[in-house]
N, C-alpha and C positions, 0 to 999 in steps of 0.2 A: 502493499498500501503506498510505503513512502517511497519508493522508486512511482509511481505515476503520481505522486504530489509536486516532486522534481521537476516532471515532466511537463505539468501543467503550471507551475509555476517559472518557467523559461521559456515555455510555450506566452503564456501570459506577455511576458516581459519581451520576447523577441516580437508580441505583434506590435503592444506599444509604441515599442521604438521604430517598428516601421510608419505605426500611425501617425507618430509625431514628427520621425522624417519627412512623408509627405505631405503632411501638414504646415511644417517649416522651415525646409529644409530644401525642396523643389522650387523651381522658379513653373510663374505660372505654363509657359511651352512645355517645360517638362511632365506637368500635370498631364495635358492636353496629348501629349505623345506615350505619353505612361496609357492613356484610356483607349485611345486610339490603338496600341497592341492590344488590349486586350479583349478588346470591343474584335477584333482582329482574328484573335486566337478562339475568342467563344460562336463566333462566326464556324469559321473553319471545323472549330471540331462538332457542332450542329451538323454541318455537312458531311461532315464523316459518317459520322452518326446517321443520319436519315438513310446513304449508302449501304453502309453495316448493313441495314434493318431491312431496307429492300432485296437482298440478298440471301437473306438469312431464308432454309430452308432450300435453298437453289441447290439441284443435284445436277451434278457434269457428266453426263453420258457417251464420250468420246471413242473413239475406238480408238486404246494407247497403242494399237498394234502396227494400225496405218498410219497414227503421229511417228513412231520412231523410225517407220519406216521412211516417212519423209525427210526425218532428221537424218540419217544414218544417209541418203541420196543428197541432203545439202555437205555432210562433213566430205563425202566424198568426189561429188564436186569442188571441192575449196582442195582438196589433194589428201585430205589424213583418209 
């Protein structure tokens, strides 16, 4: 239990320090840039999550033997 309290205290101090740095240590331009970066990460996460959920449950039924022959032929054309 003591270990959890120590981690919680460290996390609280770290979060407080970051909040103070954001509030008093950054210029308005830096704050705007940080907000834009966070927005971009959030939008990208949403797009990736949407694509993954669209593909969930999709089965690939490609004939692997045919694909292997195609790849082998490509290697032979390259001289290997």
